[in-house]
N, C-alpha and C positions, 0 to 999 in steps of 0.2 A: 483476472485467468478465467476463460471461460470453460463453465460447468458444461456437461454432455449427459445426456438421458443416456439409462441401460439399452435402449431402442434403438439411438442414433450410433452407440459405440459397437454393437450389435450388426450394425447395417453396413458401417464403412470396412469392416472388420470381415463381413459377409462378399467386399466388396474386392477387398486387397488381397486375400490368402489366396496362394499358388501362383496370381500373375509375376513375369517376371520383372524383377526388382521392388516388386511389392507393390505397386502403383497404377491406377488406370489412371486415361488422361484427365485434366481435372473438369471437361465437358462432361465425363461419364462419374465424377463421380458430386456434380452438383444438387442433385436430390436423390440420394439411395432411398430404394423403398422401403427397408427396417425389415419390422415382423406387423401384418398387419391387427390394426386395433381388434382387442373382442368383442367391441362393440359395431364394426364395421359389417354392414349386410350384405354378404360376399351373391353375385347372382352370376359370374363367369369366373370358373375354376379349369383350369386347363392341364395336360397331364403327359407323360410321355416317359420312354423307356428306350434300351438301347442305344446308345451314342459312343460311337468309337471315336474316341477323342486325336488319334492320327490323322483322321478324315475329315473333310469338312462338313459343315454343319447350318447350309442353308438354312433348314427350315425354321430357323428362331426367329427368322424377318416376320414369316405367316403366321409364326403362335403368337409375336407381339401386334400385327395388325390384327388377330380377333379380338385384342382389349383384354384379357383376363386378369381381375384383382388379384390371384394367386396360383403359382405352378406348382406341383405336384411334379416330384420326379424320382420314381417310383422303383429304379433298380436298372445295373447296367450301367450306370451313367459314366461310369469308364469300364476300360476292358483291362482292370490290373493285373488277376489272375497271378498272382505273387506271392511269396514270404516274404521279402528282400521289401523292406518300408522305403528306401530310398527310392527303389524303382516304382512303390506305389504314390507316392511324393511327384515324381517325374510326369507322369499321368495325368495328374490332378491339375499340374501345371499347362499338361497341354490343354488341356478343357478348359482352363480357364483365359488361356490365350487366343482362343478361338474368337473372332472378333465380333461376330453374330451372335455367340453369347454371351460376351461381354456386353455388349448393348441393352441384350433382353434383361440381364442378372443387374443389372443398374438400374431397371426400369421395374420389375416386376416382382417381389418376393417369390420364395422358392422355398418350399418345406420338403424334405428329402427322406427316402430310406433303401437302401440296398437291395439288389439281388447277387447271383453268384459271382459276376466275374465282379464288381465291386467290393464283395465281399474277399475275392482272391482268389479264389479257387476251383472251376468249373463245375457246376452242380454239386460243388459243396457244402458242408452241414455243420454238425456239431464236432467232426473230427478234424478240422482245418488248427492246425496247431497256431497259426498266426492271427485269431480272430479278436484276440484282444487289442492286439497293437494294428490290428486293421481300424479296428472302431475307434481308436485313437483318432487315424488319420481322416477318415470318413468324419467326424467330429469339426476337427480343426479346421476341414475344407470348408464345411459348413458353417465353418461361425458358431457353433452349438456356446455358448456363454459356461465357462466352468464351473458354474455354480447350478447348470441343469440339472436333473434326475437323470438324462441319459447318459451324461459322463460318469454317474454313480453304479452304474447298475451292467446287466450283461446283454447286451442286444441295444440296438438302435433305435427301437418304437418309439412312438409319441402320439400326442392327442394333444388337439385344439381345438375350442368352439367358438364361431364368429357371429355374432349379430345378433339383437336386441331376441326378447321370445317373444316367440310367431313364426320367426324367420332365422332360426337359428341353425347353422352346417356348422354338424361336426363332422375333424377331418381326424383320422385314425389309420397310421403308417405302421403297420405290420412288421416286424423282423422273421420272414421264413427261412433263417439261416442260422443265426448263430447258436440255437438247441435243436437245429430239426437232423433225427434220429437217419441212420444211414437207410437207402432206398432201396428197394430188391431188384436186381439184374433181371431182364427178361432172358431167363433158362438159353443157353446157345440150341441156336437150328429150330426155335418153335417161331410160327408167324405170329403176326403183326407189326406195329409201326411205333418207334420209336422205342429206346434201351429199358422203360421200367414196366414194371407189373404191379399191381396193388399187391401191398403188404399190412393185414388186420391184425399181427401179430400185438400182442395188449403190450401198453410202455410206452411205445414208440410216439415219438410226439413230433408236432411240425413246430411249435412254438416255445415250449419249454413250460413247468408250472407257473411260475412267477410272471412272465408273459400271460397266460390265460386266464389266471387271477386278477392281470392288472385290467384285461378286455374287459370281463363282467362287469371292472368296476368302471369303467368308459361304459359300457353300454348300457349302463341304469341313469347316468347325466342326462340330462332333458334335454332334446332338442328336437326338429322336423325335419333335418335328412341330414343322413349320416352317409359320408365316402368313406367305404374303407380301403385303404389300397394296400393288398396284396402282391408281393413283386409275380407273383406263379399265378394260373388261373383257378380261380375258384370252383366256376358251375361245368366247364367243360371235363369231362370223364372215359372218354374212349380213346384219344392219343396214346402212346406209351412213352410221352418226354415228362417232364417235371409239370407236378399239380398238384393240387391238393387230394384229389382222387388217388392218389399214390398210397396215402395213410386214408384209407378210407374211416378207419376211426375217428379221426381227427376233424375230417368232413364233417360229417355227421355229429360230433360235439361241437362243432362251430354252428351249424342249424339248431341244434337245442341248445344254446347259448343264448340264441338270438329269441326262441321261443320262450324259455326262461326270464330271461329279462325283458321280456314283452317290448324288445327294443323294433320302432317303427321306424321309417324313411330310411333304411339301407340301400344301398346302392354299392356292389365290388367294381375294385378299377385296379387292372392288374395288366403285364408286359408279358416280355421275354418269350415270345412265342413268333418274332419276325416276320409280323403279323398280325391284321386289327380286324377285331369282328365283335360281334356285340351275342351274348347265351343269353338265354333264359329259361327256369326250371321251379316248378314248385317245390321249395324246400322244405313245406310242412310246417313253415312259420306261419300261414295266412295268410301272405301275400307273395307275388311273382320276384322272385331274385333272379336281380339283373346281373350281369356282369361284362363291363364294359371293357376289351381290350385294347391297346393303343402299344406298337413295338414294329418296326422302331423309327426312333429319328434322322437316323441315318443308317442303318442297320437291317433294315427289313429286306425281305427277300426282291429282288428286282427283275427276275424272271418267272414266267409263268410256271406254277406247279401242280400238281394235281391238290385237293382240298386236303386239310387235315379232318380224319373224321370227328362229327360234334353233332352228336346227336338234338344238343339243344343250341344248336345257333339260330339264332332271327336275321342275321346280316354280319355280311364278311366284305373283307375288303385285300386278298390274297397275295399281291404286290405294290410293292412302292413305300415310300417313308411315308409317315403318319403322324397326329399326335389328335390325343381326347379333348373334347369342351364338355363339361355340364353347363350349361344353364339354366337357371329359375328364375321365371316370370314371378316375382310376391306380388306384381301388385292386380293378381286376377284373385277372384273368389276363390279359386282354387288352384294353388299356384300350380304353374306347369313348367317341367321338366323337360330337359333337352337334353339328351346322351346322344356325343355327335363324334364322329370319324371323323378327320378331313385330311387330304392331301397337302404334299409338297407345296402348293401355290396354295394352299388353304382353302380349297374344295370344299363342299362339303359330302364325302360318300356314303356314310351311314348315319342316318340320323331315325330315330324313335321321342317320340313324342308322349310322356303320361303325365296324369295331374297326380299332385301327392297325395290326395287322398286313396289312392291306391296302395301307398306303399304304408299300410296299417293294419293290423293285426285282425280285422275286423271286415277287410276288403273284398273277402272271398265267401260272399252270406249265399245261402240259397236261397233263390228264389219262388219254389216252389212251394 
């Protein structure tokens, strides 16, 4: 009788869950990618968000052509929006049955977190009554093993480190839904863009205390580059839609934690906004804070619209489906990181190249 490693079992479960009949074609099951080895040096990581499951998703062909070694699905992976878990499962099945996604999933490892729509409630947070049941459906669909810590805790957050010393990439997937406190609605009749205004009420939380403590532990782990996936934007602060700045004390806590842990190499990856952009600010951590937003895979705005206000924007793609790609040239003396947004055809629309040494706490030194 053939014995199977846990990676093989996980890979096959990832490929079969949610597919009508429970099976893919043999040609798509021949080389399941499994989970990347912890020793694998990652040089190409793609990510994206906002994928409507009952609409075509041709962009997966372009993402596959970009040759990523890992894909991060960072929220609104389906538009569940329900407390009925049978309906939620059916929507996951619709995603799994999309031909381009099936081919992609058979070839590229995927790590996922959620945003509001796959959580189950538009703009939802801790108040969502079915969040526990929704977490189970999420973990089942993504093939998370029964003994994973993600099965034991409240929330889908996760972290992993890939590569040998000197070229380690830490991937941190935050859960900005399960514990998030209610947001403050914009007062009726007030001016401004979006539904919400900042709320600095003490005690309100974005992550919940257990996840905050977990994040502190992760940031103390040694790594050269840290990709932190937040389903909502971290840097943008002017628009009135969902973002970390709706709870300004929590964003300040996030930046303070980066300082306290002396975490170097941080780049934030975000989604949600149905547009793509690169934002950058001085968060007081000793190096620039970049936030690369990719949204959506098939649900971006397809018409021209006025730009959302964002004082920190340094690049934008205001319409058209898109995905993000981070590449690292580990062979350079000072490794070169390229932060990219690509369109439906895989063409580069936004690109910013930086050297890894820029993302060090001492990068901004006085030369006077």
